[in-house]
C-alpha positions in Angstrom: 125.1 85.9 104.7 123.7 87.5 101.7 120.5 85.5 101.8 120.2 86.4 105.6 120.6 90.1 104.8 118.1 89.8 101.9 115.5 88.0 104.3 115.9 90.7 106.9 115.4 93.6 104.4 112.2 92.0 103.1 110.9 91.4 106.6 111.7 94.9 107.6 109.9 96.2 104.5 106.9 93.8 105.4 106.7 95.3 108.9 107.0 99.0 107.8 104.2 98.6 105.1 101.7 96.3 106.9 102.5 95.9 110.6 103.1 99.3 111.7 99.8 100.9 110.1 98.0 97.9 111.7 99.6 98.6 115.2 98.7 102.3 114.9 95.2 101.6 114.0 94.6 99.8 117.4 97.0 101.9 119.5 95.9 105.5 118.3 92.3 105.8 118.8 90.8 108.3 116.4 88.0 109.2 119.0 90.7 110.4 121.4 92.4 112.4 118.7 89.1 114.0 117.6 88.4 115.8 120.9 85.0 115.8 122.7 82.8 116.6 119.6 82.5 112.8 119.0 82.6 110.9 115.9 86.0 110.0 114.3 88.6 112.1 112.3 87.2 110.9 109.1 83.6 111.9 109.6 82.4 115.3 108.3 
């Protein structure tokens, strides 16, 4: 039981650190959030 809990904790940390930012990169488009000026949020 403890081994399964450890595995799930590590999998949850892996998902939070790697999968969620990767999904957000594709699901939330920077061009849509920047408005109609064009370019991305990171271009100055």
